[in-house]
N, C-alpha and C positions, 0 to 999 in steps of 0.2 A: 504493500500500500504506500502511495506517495501523496504528497499534498496535504492540506489541512483536514483534520477530522471535523465533521459537522458539529456545530455547537448545539447542545440540548437546550430546550426552552426553559424558562423560569417558572414553569408550572409547578404546583405543589407548594412547598413551604415558601419558596421565593416567588410570590405572585407577581404578575406583570404590572399591576396598577401601583401607583405611588401616591401616598397620602400627602396632603399639604403640610408644609413645615410651620410649626407655631413660632411665636416670638422667640422663645428660648432657643429653638432649633436654628432660626435665622441668625441669631446672635452668635451661636457657636460656629456656624458655617462661615460667618463673616470673619470671625477671629480664630479660625481653625488652627493656623500655625502657632499663634501665640498660646492658645490653650494647650496644644500638644507639647510645646516646648516647656511650658510651666509644669506640666505633669511629670515629664521626664527629668526636668531640673530638680523638682521636689524629691524624686526618687534618688537622684545622684547625691544631693545634699544629705539626705537621710542616711545613705550608705556611708558617706565619709564621716558623718557624725558618729554612727555606730562603730565604724572601723577603729576610730581613735580610742574607744573605750575597751577594746578587746586585744588579747594576746594572739599569738600565732595559733592557727587551727592545726589539728593533728597531722593532716597530710600536706599542709602547705610547705613545710620544710623540705620534704621529699621532692615535691613537684618543682620547687624553685631550684634546689641543688641539681636535680636531674636535668631540668631545662637549661640552666646556665651552663652546666658541664657540656651539654649537647651543642650549645651555641659556640662554645670555646674549642671543643675537640671534634665535634661531628660524631661522637660515639654516645650510645646509651648504656646504662648499666645492664649487664647480662641478666640480672635477676629481676628486671622490672616487667610488669604486665601491662604497661601503658604505652601507647604511641607517643611520639614526641611533641606534636603540635600543641596539644592542650597544656603541656609544660612549658613550651617555648613562649607562648603568648605572655604570661606574667613575667617570665625571665628576661624577655627582650629589653625592657627599660633598664634592667640591671647592668647591661653592657656599659652604660654611661658612668656607672660607679666603679668599674674595673675591679671587681671583687676577687678575693683570693678563694681558690677551691681547695678545701682541706682533704688530706688523706689520699687514698688510692683512687685513680680516675675510673677504674672499672672494678666491679664487684660481682662475683658469682655466688648466688644464693647467700646474700649477706647476713651476718649475724645482726639481729635487730638492735642490740645495744650499741654495737659499733656503728650501725647506720644512723641511729638516733644521735650519737655523739658527733658524727660528721655534720648532720643537719644543724645541730646546736652551734657548732663551731662556725658554720657558714653564716648563720643569722646573728649570733650573739658575740662572736669574737672576730669580726671582720673590720674592714677599713671604715665602714659606716655603721651607725647604730641599727639595731633590729627594727626600730620604728621607721627609720628612713628607708630601709630595704623593703619592708612590708608596704610602705606608702607607695613606692614606685611600682611594685609588683601588683598590688591590689588595684591601683588606678587603671592598669591595663585591662583587668577583668571588668571593672566598672564601665569602661568604655565599650567593651564587648556587650555588656548588659544594655547600655544605651543604644547600641547598634541593633540589638534584638528588638527593642522598642520601636525604633525607626522602621524596621522591616515590617513589623506588625501594623504600624500606622499606615505605611504606604500601600501594602497589599489590601488591607481591609477597606481603605478609602476607595481604591480603584475598583473593587468588586462589589462593595455594599454601601458606600457613601461615607460622608464626613462624620455624621453622628455616631454610627457604629464604630468607626475608626477611633474616635475619641473615647468611646466606652471601652474598647479593647485596651487602649493605652492606660486608661484609669484603672482597669482591673489588674493590668500588669504592674503599673507603677506603685500601687498600694498593696500588692500581694506580699505578705511577710516572708514567705519562703523565697521569693525572688530577691527581695531586699537583702535577706540574710546570706544566701549562697552566692549572690551576685557580687559581693564585695570581698570574697575570699579568692586567693590565688590558687584556684582549683579548676577542674575541667567541666563542672556541671553546667554552667551557663554557656561556655563556648560550644559544647556538644548540643545543647538545646538550640542554639542558633544554627548550627550545621544541620541538625535534623529538620528544622523548619525550612531552611533553604532547599534542602533535598526534596521535600514533599512539594513545595511550591513550584520548583523548577520542573519536576516531573508532571505536575498539573498543567504547566504551560505546554510541555511536549504533547500531552494528551489532547490539548485543544488544537494544536497546529499540526502534529504528526511529522514534523521535520527532523531530520537527523541532527541538524545543528542545535536544536533545542535539547535533544537527547545528550549531545556532547556537553552542553552547559550543565545539565543535570548530573552527568558523570563526574565533572570536575567538582561540583558541589558535594556529591556523595563521597568522593575521595578525600576532600578536606574534612568532612564530618568524621570519616573513619580514622583519619590521621589525628583527630582530637581524642576520640574515645571509641573503643571497639564495639560498643553496643549500637553504634550507628550502622553496623552491618545489617541490622533489621530493616533498613531502608530497602534493601534489594527485594525481599518477599513482599513488602508493602507496594512497591512499584508493580509487581506482577498482579497483585490483587486489584489495584486500581485499574490496570489495563483490562483485566477480565470484566470489571464492572462496566467499563466503557464499551467493551465488546458486546456485553449483554444489552446495553442500552441501544446500540446502533447497528451492530452486526457488520460494520465496515472494516473490522480489524481481522487479523489472521495470526496464526502461530508463527509464520515466517516473519511477519512484520514485528511481532513481539520478540522473537529470537534476535533479529537484526538490531532492534532498538536496545535490547538488554546487552548485546555484544558491544555496542557503542558506549553505553553507560559503563559497562565493566572495564573496557579498555581505557577510557578516560579516567575512571576512578583509580585504576592501577597506576597510570602515569602520574596522577596527582599525588597519590601516596608515595610512589617511588621518588618523586621530586622532593617531598617533605622529608623523606629519609635520606636525602642527599645522594640519590642514585646509588645507594649502597649495594655493592656486590662483593660478598665475602663468604667464607665458610660459616656454617651455622654456629660453631663454637671456635672462633679464631684463636682465642688465648686460653682455651680450655685446659690444655695439658700444662701450659707454663705455670698456671696459678692454681691448679687443682690440688687442694689439700686432702689429706686422708679423711677428714671429717665429711667432705663432699661424697667420697666413695661410700661412707657409711650411710649418708643421707639417701643416696641413690639405691642402696641395698634395701631400704625400707619401702621403696616404690613397687607397684605391681608390675607384672609382665616383663617386658624387655628391659626397662630401666633397672628393675630389681636384679635381673640376671647380670646386667652390665656392672652394677655396683658390686655384686659378689665377686665377679671376675677381677675387678680392679683391686678389691681388698686382698685377693689371693696373689695378684701380680702387680705390686705397687710400682715397680719400675718399668712396666711394659705399657704398650699402647693397645687398647682393645680395637678389633677390626672396625666396629661401629664408630669408635672414637676417631679412627683414622679418616673415615669418610666424612665425618662431621668437621674435622679440622682442615681437610685438604680440598674439598669440593666447593668452589665458590658458587653462590646462588644469589639472585636478586632479593633484596629485602630480607636478609637473614634475621635482622633484629625483629622484624614484624612476626616471623614464624616463631621465634623464641618467645616473644611476648604473648602471642596467641596460645601457645602451649601452656604457659604459666597461667594465663587467664582461664583457659578451659579447665585446668586442674583445680583452680580456685572455685570454679562453678561446681565441679564434681564433688569436691571435698566440703563445700559449703563454708559458711562464716558464722562464728558464734554470735548469737543475738538474743535479746530479751524482748518478750512481747506478751502483754496481758498476764504477767505473772509467770510466764513459762520461759524456759531457756533451752536452746538447742542450736546446733549448727546445720540442721537440715532445712530450716525455713518453714513457712506456713503459706498455703495457697491464698489465704485471705488476708495476709499481712498488709499488702499495699492498699486494698480497698478500705481497710480500717484506718490505716495511717492517713490516707487522703480524707477520710470522713472527719478525723479529729484535728487535722492540721490545715485544712482548707478554710478560709474565712467564712464566717456564717453567712454573710451577704452573698458570697459566691455560690455557696450551696443552695441558697434559696433561688438565686438566678438560674442555676442549673435545673432545679425542679420546675420552675416556671417555663423554661425553654423546652424541657421534655414534655410537659403538659400541652403546651401550644403545638409542638410538633406532632404529638399523638393525635390531637383533635383534628389538625389540618390534614394529616396523612391518612388516618384510619377512621375518620368520622363518617365516611360515606360508603362503607361496605368494602368487601374484599377486592372486587374487580376494580373499583375506583382507586383503592389503595395501591394495587399493583401497577395501574397506569401512572399514578402520580410518582411512584418510586422510580419507574423506568424513565420518566420524563424530567426528573430532577436535573438541575444543572450539575455538571461534574464537580464544581467547587464544593458542593455539600458533601459529596463522597470523599473528596480530598481532605476534608476536615474530620470526618467521622471514622473512616476505615483505619487510618494510621493509629488513631487513639485506641481503638478496640484491639487491634493486633498487638500494639506495643504493650498495653496493659496485660493482655492475655499471656504474653511471653514473660513479663515481669512476675506474674503470679506463679509461674513455674520455677522461678529462680530460687536458689538456695542461699543467695546473698541478700539478707533482709536487714539492712542497717540504716535506711533513711528514705524520706520522701524525695530527696534529691535525685534518686535513681529514676523517678517517674516524672521529673520536671519537663522533659521534652514534649509530653502530651498537653501540658497546660496551655501553651500559646494557641494551639488549635482549638481547645475548648473555649478559650476567651473569644476567639473569632466567631465560633459557632453560636455562642450565647448572644453576643452583641448583634450578629446578623439576624437572628430570630426576633429578639426583643426590641431592638432599636432601629432596625432597617425600615425605611419608608415603603419598601416594596411589599411588606407583609401587613395585612389588614388585621390588627388586633385593637382591642378597645382602649380608650384613653385611661380608664382606671388601671388596666394591666400595665400600660406603659409607665404610669406614675408609680405603681408598685415596683416595677423594675428599676426605676430611677432611685427609689427609696432604698432598695437592696444595694445598689451601687454606692450610695452614700454610706450605707452600713459597712461595706468593705473598707472604705476610707477611714471611718470612725474606729473600727476595730484595729486597723493597722496603726493608727496614731496612738491608740491606747497601749499598743505593744512596745512602742519606742522606749528605750533603744535596744531592748532584748528580743530581737527578731528570731534568733536561732531557736529560742525556747517557746515560740508561739504555738499555742493550742487554742482552738476556738472556744467561744463561750459555752455552747452546748456540751462540750467535753469536760468542762470544768476549768478551763483556762490553763495558764502556764503552771500554776501550783499543783495541778492534778495530772499534768502530762506524764509523769513517771509511772502512773498506773497503766498506761498503754504501751509506751515505748521509751527507749533512752537512746544512747549512742548519738549518731549525727542528726537525729530528730531534735535534740536539745543540747547536746554536749559534744563539742569538738575541741575541748580544752581552752575555749576562748575566754573563760571567766577568771583567769588567774589574776589579771590586773584588777578586776573588781574585788577579788578576794583580798588582795594586798591593801586596797583602799579601805575595805571593811575592817580588817585587822588593825590598821593604823587608827581609824576613827574610833574604834572601841578600845584602844589601848591594849590589845591582846598580843603578847610576845611569846607566850608558851602555847604552841599549837601543835596538834597531831593531825597530819594531813594524809588523806588518800587521794592522790592526784591522777586524773585521767587526762593527760595532756603532753605537750611536746616542749614547752618552754622550761629553761633551767630556773629553779626556785631562787638561787642566790642573786640572779640578775634583778629580781624584784625585791630583794632584801627580805625574803621569807626564809627564816630558819625554822625548819619543821622536822619533827620525827615521824616515823610511821605510826599509824593508828594501832594501838595494842589489840590483842585478840581476846582480852577479857575486860569486864567492867572494873574489876578490882585493880588491875594493872593501870588502866586508863585513869581511874580516879586517884590512884596513888601518885601518878605523874603530875597531877594538877593541871593538865593541859586542856585547852578547848579543842574539840574535835571538829575538823572541817572535812566532811565526807563527800567525795564525788558521788552524785546520785547514780551515775552509770556504774561506777565501781561497786556501789552498794547493791544494785540490782543484779549485777553479774555474780557478785559474791553469793547471793542467795541461791543461784543455780549451780554454783561450783563448790568451793571449799566450805563456805559458811563460816568464815572466821569472825565475821562481824554480827553474828546473830544476837549478841547481847544488846545491840542497838535497837532490836525490835521492841524492847520494853521502854524505850525512851522516845520522846517527841522532840523534834528539832525546835530550837528557840528562834531560828531565823533561816532565811534562804538567801543566798548570794547569787545574783544573776538567775540563770535557770538550771545551774548544775551543781551547786553545793548546798548541803544541809549543814547547819551549824549546831553542834551539841555542846552546851555548857553543862558539864556533869553535876554542877551544883545548882543549876537553874532548870535544866530540862525536866519536864513533867513525866513521871513514869506512867505508862499506859496501864489500864486495868482491863 
């Protein structure tokens, strides 16, 4: 098939008639750019304000060190499961600081304590202060967040009008989860932008059917994959959307699909290859030179071929295994990518320790992400979603089965581009064994924002004035709940779930705690004149840097009381301890006297009230 694909009508949810614009609508359309700029500027200012109150997040040190090392040497650590682009984005401004890279440049299966020490040296013992380094790095990710807002604004206005576009940007700018994760030097917002660009560029291809548009989509896809490997899910999403288009019009073909996907795959490969610096080398180029005996023992614990290789290496410490010879001598394109994918796949198979609703496991729960989304999505957004679902159901399914089938078939492709990726991505995430935070499902939220705004605020859809006013009220509720959360956006939980103070009953980890509250804890201890503190810390920053001299939390009440210390207990550590060793069970009988940020319970053993 060549030439443009036929455009489907706007029948169904996107009706063809347009309602007149009221005074408020005319004002917003007249001042569209100013309103949009104000919303995005408010988000940026909020992020910078929150950023200055927080310490380094748990994974930021790794990403920055790895990204900066890659910019300087062109090499990634052999033990990483992440592609380079997401790490390079925040590390790029650091080139202006000419920082020192501590320790060995390449590490195979690094010891965690050694890796953490390197990260702390890089951030806290370098030519510039950690605050300066983090300011430069985080600013880059804030700019990516702003770019995501601009893309949302541009696409929504082009397809649904100015008012829905402003509604989308308002939902985005006031969403606590995007404010929180958008100002960390991590990969969650960059991959969200890459995912959105991939879906939208494929939608353009479906509308026009030209190979040049498929090529643009391929480049977008490659960039997204080079940021984070979960963007690989774009490939099956493209196939699903193509099949929907085929079902609607019947002008497509398997040959056209195969040719289009080949173009996307080829350009995606080239984009990834370019990001990896056109790397061509053996899979383990320095494997033999730096392989310690501990690595052989590590491999011996692995199943199947790796385990056999590990046993052989232990028995022949001075020799080279045949498989090792091939891995060291045969150059392949994108060797680092294959190593990272193998580690990432192993992580998925083995799972990740996590806490959820009082349970603890590394196997995950299929309903983890739906529950997390229910408790961490702003209340106003949940109500908007329910309104949009109700309106869609009435319009699509209110006239019988035949009429519903006809409407679904005649829907504009834009609607499927918004819905299909969300459903598929969420379904895959629900099967994941890595359940550590809402940040892993952030890529679907921008599409949900557009879908809600297009249904409830578009002039093309004939809904009643009271319903539009209710939608506007819900939008205001999103903003109000977001402002109430300031500046502690990481620990945001919506009002129906009990708010930030009750979030620990549902989830911990990166839903509320990335080690970002150590600076707040330092201020709290200083304000209350507390010098004798016992601390259980879930974070990456060195305590002496903030003037905190702390001992570990004792394992018994008598020992803790005898020390006379005030206990600062990481809530994440507390919940994980319940599912593991249970060293701190004696705290079950005490009530915290205070909460610092979203991640520390404070126990003054002379003031804490004993539970009955």
